[in-house]
MMTF fields as JSON, N, C-alpha, C and O atoms, coordinates in Angstrom:
{
  "mmtfVersion": "1.0.0",
  "mmtfProducer": "UNKNOWN",
  "numBonds": 223,
  "numAtoms": 224,
  "numGroups": 56,
  "numChains": 1,
  "numModels": 1,
  "chainsPerModel": [1],
  "groupsPerChain": [56],
  "chainIdList": ["A"],
  "bondAtomList": [4, 2, 8, 6, 12, 10, 16, 14, 20, 18, 24, 22, 28, 26, 32, 30, 36, 34, 40, 38, 44, 42, 48, 46, 52, 50, 56, 54, 60, 58, 64, 62, 68, 66, 72, 70, 76, 74, 80, 78, 84, 82, 88, 86, 92, 90, 96, 94, 100, 98, 104, 102, 108, 106, 112, 110, 116, 114, 120, 118, 124, 122, 128, 126, 132, 130, 136, 134, 140, 138, 144, 142, 148, 146, 152, 150, 156, 154, 160, 158, 164, 162, 168, 166, 172, 170, 176, 174, 180, 178, 184, 182, 188, 186, 192, 190, 196, 194, 200, 198, 204, 202, 208, 206, 212, 210, 216, 214, 220, 218],
  "bondOrderList": [1, 1, 1, 1, 1, 1, 1, 1, 1, 1, 1, 1, 1, 1, 1, 1, 1, 1, 1, 1, 1, 1, 1, 1, 1, 1, 1, 1, 1, 1, 1, 1, 1, 1, 1, 1, 1, 1, 1, 1, 1, 1, 1, 1, 1, 1, 1, 1, 1, 1, 1, 1, 1, 1, 1],
  "groupList": [{"groupName": "MET", "atomNameList": ["N", "CA", "C", "O"], "elementList": ["N", "C", "C", "O"], "formalChargeList": [0, 0, 0, 0], "bondAtomList": [1, 0, 2, 1, 3, 2], "bondOrderList": [1, 1, 2], "singleLetterCode": "M", "chemCompType": "L-PEPTIDE LINKING"}, {"groupName": "PRO", "atomNameList": ["N", "CA", "C", "O"], "elementList": ["N", "C", "C", "O"], "formalChargeList": [0, 0, 0, 0], "bondAtomList": [1, 0, 2, 1, 3, 2], "bondOrderList": [1, 1, 2], "singleLetterCode": "P", "chemCompType": "L-PEPTIDE LINKING"}, {"groupName": "THR", "atomNameList": ["N", "CA", "C", "O"], "elementList": ["N", "C", "C", "O"], "formalChargeList": [0, 0, 0, 0], "bondAtomList": [1, 0, 2, 1, 3, 2], "bondOrderList": [1, 1, 2], "singleLetterCode": "T", "chemCompType": "L-PEPTIDE LINKING"}, {"groupName": "ALA", "atomNameList": ["N", "CA", "C", "O"], "elementList": ["N", "C", "C", "O"], "formalChargeList": [0, 0, 0, 0], "bondAtomList": [1, 0, 2, 1, 3, 2], "bondOrderList": [1, 1, 2], "singleLetterCode": "A", "chemCompType": "L-PEPTIDE LINKING"}, {"groupName": "TYR", "atomNameList": ["N", "CA", "C", "O"], "elementList": ["N", "C", "C", "O"], "formalChargeList": [0, 0, 0, 0], "bondAtomList": [1, 0, 2, 1, 3, 2], "bondOrderList": [1, 1, 2], "singleLetterCode": "Y", "chemCompType": "L-PEPTIDE LINKING"}, {"groupName": "ILE", "atomNameList": ["N", "CA", "C", "O"], "elementList": ["N", "C", "C", "O"], "formalChargeList": [0, 0, 0, 0], "bondAtomList": [1, 0, 2, 1, 3, 2], "bondOrderList": [1, 1, 2], "singleLetterCode": "I", "chemCompType": "L-PEPTIDE LINKING"}, {"groupName": "LEU", "atomNameList": ["N", "CA", "C", "O"], "elementList": ["N", "C", "C", "O"], "formalChargeList": [0, 0, 0, 0], "bondAtomList": [1, 0, 2, 1, 3, 2], "bondOrderList": [1, 1, 2], "singleLetterCode": "L", "chemCompType": "L-PEPTIDE LINKING"}, {"groupName": "VAL", "atomNameList": ["N", "CA", "C", "O"], "elementList": ["N", "C", "C", "O"], "formalChargeList": [0, 0, 0, 0], "bondAtomList": [1, 0, 2, 1, 3, 2], "bondOrderList": [1, 1, 2], "singleLetterCode": "V", "chemCompType": "L-PEPTIDE LINKING"}, {"groupName": "ASN", "atomNameList": ["N", "CA", "C", "O"], "elementList": ["N", "C", "C", "O"], "formalChargeList": [0, 0, 0, 0], "bondAtomList": [1, 0, 2, 1, 3, 2], "bondOrderList": [1, 1, 2], "singleLetterCode": "N", "chemCompType": "L-PEPTIDE LINKING"}, {"groupName": "SER", "atomNameList": ["N", "CA", "C", "O"], "elementList": ["N", "C", "C", "O"], "formalChargeList": [0, 0, 0, 0], "bondAtomList": [1, 0, 2, 1, 3, 2], "bondOrderList": [1, 1, 2], "singleLetterCode": "S", "chemCompType": "L-PEPTIDE LINKING"}, {"groupName": "PHE", "atomNameList": ["N", "CA", "C", "O"], "elementList": ["N", "C", "C", "O"], "formalChargeList": [0, 0, 0, 0], "bondAtomList": [1, 0, 2, 1, 3, 2], "bondOrderList": [1, 1, 2], "singleLetterCode": "F", "chemCompType": "L-PEPTIDE LINKING"}, {"groupName": "CYS", "atomNameList": ["N", "CA", "C", "O"], "elementList": ["N", "C", "C", "O"], "formalChargeList": [0, 0, 0, 0], "bondAtomList": [1, 0, 2, 1, 3, 2], "bondOrderList": [1, 1, 2], "singleLetterCode": "C", "chemCompType": "L-PEPTIDE LINKING"}, {"groupName": "ASP", "atomNameList": ["N", "CA", "C", "O"], "elementList": ["N", "C", "C", "O"], "formalChargeList": [0, 0, 0, 0], "bondAtomList": [1, 0, 2, 1, 3, 2], "bondOrderList": [1, 1, 2], "singleLetterCode": "D", "chemCompType": "L-PEPTIDE LINKING"}, {"groupName": "LYS", "atomNameList": ["N", "CA", "C", "O"], "elementList": ["N", "C", "C", "O"], "formalChargeList": [0, 0, 0, 0], "bondAtomList": [1, 0, 2, 1, 3, 2], "bondOrderList": [1, 1, 2], "singleLetterCode": "K", "chemCompType": "L-PEPTIDE LINKING"}, {"groupName": "ARG", "atomNameList": ["N", "CA", "C", "O"], "elementList": ["N", "C", "C", "O"], "formalChargeList": [0, 0, 0, 0], "bondAtomList": [1, 0, 2, 1, 3, 2], "bondOrderList": [1, 1, 2], "singleLetterCode": "R", "chemCompType": "L-PEPTIDE LINKING"}, {"groupName": "GLY", "atomNameList": ["N", "CA", "C", "O"], "elementList": ["N", "C", "C", "O"], "formalChargeList": [0, 0, 0, 0], "bondAtomList": [1, 0, 2, 1, 3, 2], "bondOrderList": [1, 1, 2], "singleLetterCode": "G", "chemCompType": "PEPTIDE LINKING"}, {"groupName": "TRP", "atomNameList": ["N", "CA", "C", "O"], "elementList": ["N", "C", "C", "O"], "formalChargeList": [0, 0, 0, 0], "bondAtomList": [1, 0, 2, 1, 3, 2], "bondOrderList": [1, 1, 2], "singleLetterCode": "W", "chemCompType": "L-PEPTIDE LINKING"}, {"groupName": "GLN", "atomNameList": ["N", "CA", "C", "O"], "elementList": ["N", "C", "C", "O"], "formalChargeList": [0, 0, 0, 0], "bondAtomList": [1, 0, 2, 1, 3, 2], "bondOrderList": [1, 1, 2], "singleLetterCode": "Q", "chemCompType": "L-PEPTIDE LINKING"}, {"groupName": "GLU", "atomNameList": ["N", "CA", "C", "O"], "elementList": ["N", "C", "C", "O"], "formalChargeList": [0, 0, 0, 0], "bondAtomList": [1, 0, 2, 1, 3, 2], "bondOrderList": [1, 1, 2], "singleLetterCode": "E", "chemCompType": "L-PEPTIDE LINKING"}],
  "groupTypeList": [0, 1, 2, 3, 4, 5, 6, 7, 7, 5, 8, 5, 5, 9, 5, 10, 5, 11, 4, 12, 5, 3, 13, 13, 14, 15, 15, 8, 3, 14, 10, 16, 15, 16, 0, 15, 6, 6, 10, 15, 1, 6, 3, 5, 1, 10, 3, 6, 10, 11, 13, 1, 13, 13, 17, 18],
  "groupIdList": [1, 2, 3, 4, 5, 6, 7, 8, 9, 10, 11, 12, 13, 14, 15, 16, 17, 18, 19, 20, 21, 22, 23, 24, 25, 26, 27, 28, 29, 30, 31, 32, 33, 34, 35, 36, 37, 38, 39, 40, 41, 42, 43, 44, 45, 46, 47, 48, 49, 50, 51, 52, 53, 54, 55, 56],
  "secStructList": [7, 2, 2, 2, 2, 2, 2, 2, 2, 2, 2, 2, 2, 2, 2, 2, 2, 2, 2, 2, 2, 2, 2, 2, 2, 6, 1, 7, 2, 2, 2, 2, 2, 2, 2, 2, 2, 2, 2, 4, 4, 4, 2, 2, 2, 2, 2, 2, 2, 1, 7, 7, 7, 7, 7, 7],
  "xCoordList": [12.87, 12.515, 11.614, 10.757, 11.751, 10.885, 9.397, 8.559, 9.06, 7.657, 7.061, 5.904, 7.815, 7.326, 7.04, 6.06, 7.868, 7.65, 6.375, 5.629, 6.133, 4.919, 3.688, 2.71, 3.719, 2.586, 2.348, 1.202, 3.406, 3.262, 2.645, 1.782, 3.078, 2.526, 1.048, 0.246, 0.679, -0.732, -1.554, -2.674, -1.019, -1.73, -1.92, -2.993, -0.903, -1.009, -2.031, -2.805, -2.035, -3.025, -4.425, -5.351, -4.601, -5.904, -6.392, -7.584, -5.477, -5.85, -6.445, -7.507, -5.778, -6.258, -7.557, -8.417, -7.71, -8.952, -10.121, -11.172, -9.96, -11.04, -11.386, -12.561, -10.374, -10.584, -11.369, -12.32, -10.968, -11.611, -13.055, -13.936, -13.302, -14.667, -15.565, -16.663, -15.104, -15.916, -16.15, -17.245, -15.151, -15.278, -16.318, -17.135, -16.29, -17.238, -18.664, -19.621, -18.811, -20.144, -20.677, -21.789, -19.899, -20.351, -20.166, -20.776, -19.35, -19.105, -17.959, -17.437, -17.585, -16.486, -15.176, -14.752, -14.549, -13.354, -12.197, -11.438, -12.056, -10.965, -11.129, -10.16, -12.355, -12.627, -12.26, -11.607, -12.678, -12.409, -10.939, -10.438, -10.244, -8.801, -8.127, -7.222, -8.569, -8.025, -8.385, -7.575, -9.594, -9.972, -9.091, -8.708, -8.77, -7.848, -6.468, -5.793, -6.043, -4.749, -4.752, -3.808, -5.799, -5.856, -6.119, -5.528, -7.008, -7.433, -6.953, -7.174, -6.308, -5.767, -6.859, -7.916, -6.624, -7.585, -8.924, -9.916, -8.964, -10.226, -11.249, -12.445, -10.821, -11.732, -12.421, -13.459, -11.872, -12.425, -13.854, -14.699, -14.179, -15.573, -16.543, -17.677, -16.102, -16.965, -17.201, -18.301, -16.193, -16.35, -17.312, -18.087, -17.257, -18.168, -19.616, -20.536, -19.82, -21.177, -21.796, -22.963, -21.042, -21.643, -22.655, -22.526, -23.637, -24.693, -24.162, -23.49, -24.46, -24.044, -24.889, -26.029, -24.323, -25.047, -26.172, -25.976, -27.329, -28.488, -28.249, -27.763, -28.594, -28.496, -29.759, -30.865, -29.597, -30.774, -31.065, -32.017],
  "yCoordList": [71.255, 69.883, 69.252, 68.448, 69.561, 68.923, 69.189, 68.365, 70.328, 70.63, 69.616, 69.228, 69.185, 68.196, 66.869, 66.2, 66.487, 65.245, 65.322, 64.347, 66.467, 66.649, 66.521, 65.887, 67.106, 67.007, 65.567, 65.14, 64.836, 63.429, 62.616, 61.773, 62.859, 62.144, 62.471, 61.576, 63.732, 64.132, 63.447, 63.01, 63.346, 62.7, 61.203, 60.659, 60.546, 59.12, 58.889, 57.934, 59.749, 59.644, 59.833, 59.139, 60.752, 60.981, 59.743, 59.433, 59.04, 57.803, 56.807, 56.241, 56.59, 55.623, 56.071, 55.238, 57.356, 57.852, 57.657, 57.167, 58.029, 57.857, 56.384, 56.023, 55.54, 54.104, 53.559, 52.795, 53.953, 53.464, 53.94, 53.168, 55.197, 55.736, 54.964, 54.553, 54.766, 54.052, 52.609, 52.08, 51.979, 50.586, 50.458, 49.537, 51.364, 51.319, 51.635, 51.123, 52.474, 52.857, 51.951, 52.156, 50.964, 50.03, 50.538, 50.006, 51.545, 52.098, 51.385, 50.385, 51.898, 51.333, 51.875, 52.983, 51.082, 51.53, 51.807, 52.754, 51.004, 51.21, 52.547, 53.285, 52.851, 54.128, 55.304, 56.249, 55.244, 56.359, 56.44, 57.522, 55.313, 55.356, 56.122, 56.922, 55.875, 56.609, 58.092, 58.947, 58.397, 59.808, 60.489, 61.647, 59.772, 60.305, 60.541, 61.503, 59.662, 59.832, 61.047, 61.838, 61.194, 62.276, 63.646, 64.643, 63.693, 64.985, 65.261, 66.349, 64.295, 64.496, 64.741, 64.113, 65.636, 65.879, 66.43, 66.372, 66.961, 67.487, 66.384, 66.669, 65.155, 64.039, 63.54, 62.884, 63.833, 63.313, 63.789, 62.955, 65.073, 65.476, 64.82, 64.505, 64.616, 63.971, 62.508, 61.991, 61.848, 60.467, 60.403, 59.454, 61.41, 61.436, 61.692, 61.137, 62.523, 62.907, 62.024, 62.21, 61.066, 60.18, 59.264, 58.947, 58.858, 58.036, 56.635, 56.033, 56.117, 54.744, 53.756, 54.047, 52.602, 51.558, 51.044, 50.844, 50.832, 50.354, 48.927, 48.085, 48.676, 47.322, 46.57, 47.016, 45.438, 44.655, 43.532, 42.78],
  "zCoordList": [-19.054, -19.317, -18.261, -18.628, -16.993, -15.999, -16.233, -15.867, -16.838, -17.106, -18.072, -17.913, -19.056, -20.013, -19.312, -19.639, -18.368, -17.632, -16.803, -16.705, -16.218, -15.419, -16.303, -15.907, -17.479, -18.398, -18.862, -19.001, -19.095, -19.487, -18.357, -18.601, -17.129, -15.974, -15.805, -15.539, -15.953, -15.846, -16.927, -16.665, -18.129, -19.227, -18.951, -19.214, -18.43, -18.112, -17.002, -17.06, -16.006, -14.933, -15.499, -15.08, -16.436, -17.06, -17.802, -17.784, -18.452, -19.148, -18.163, -18.42, -17.052, -16.076, -15.41, -15.123, -15.161, -14.554, -15.503, -15.091, -16.764, -17.749, -17.919, -17.984, -17.992, -18.133, -16.941, -17.112, -15.744, -14.525, -14.417, -14.039, -14.744, -14.697, -15.652, -15.279, -16.88, -17.874, -17.454, -17.641, -16.899, -16.475, -15.356, -15.371, -14.405, -13.287, -13.727, -13.146, -14.749, -15.213, -16.321, -16.809, -16.714, -17.735, -19.148, -20.075, -19.335, -20.666, -21.368, -20.874, -22.498, -23.279, -22.709, -23.039, -21.856, -21.137, -22.098, -21.89, -23.129, -24.082, -24.81, -24.991, -25.221, -25.893, -24.989, -25.43, -23.74, -22.828, -22.446, -22.14, -22.461, -22.271, -23.399, -23.16, -24.633, -25.781, -25.712, -26.072, -25.253, -25.116, -24.07, -24.237, -22.992, -21.992, -22.566, -22.199, -23.469, -24.117, -25.039, -25.033, -25.818, -26.805, -26.185, -26.6, -25.19, -24.65, -23.228, -22.696, -22.622, -21.281, -20.254, -20.317, -19.315, -18.242, -18.731, -18.004, -19.948, -20.474, -20.725, -20.788, -20.869, -21.135, -19.864, -19.948, -18.713, -17.46, -17.216, -16.892, -17.35, -17.132, -18.121, -17.761, -19.357, -20.336, -19.967, -20.162, -19.445, -18.996, -17.81, -17.68, -16.956, -15.805, -16.212, -15.612, -17.217, -17.6, -18.671, -19.018, -19.205, -20.202, -19.514, -18.332, -20.261, -19.691, -19.392, -20.23, -18.204, -17.917, -18.72, -19.083, -18.987, -19.699, -18.816, -17.617, -19.386, -18.603, -18.142, -18.897, -16.909, -16.361, -16.731, -16.427, -17.383, -17.811, -16.87, -17.081]
}
């Protein structure tokens, strides 16, 4: 059972990391939070490599 708890904690951390990355880069933070929820740590590199919103 402890392994399941570790995986849940890693998934929750991934949500916050994706959300924070998108927020700092001007992206859709809510969308990337959901991607972190659905894909876990696999979403983090995609959040890093997505194009930032252009500053006008």
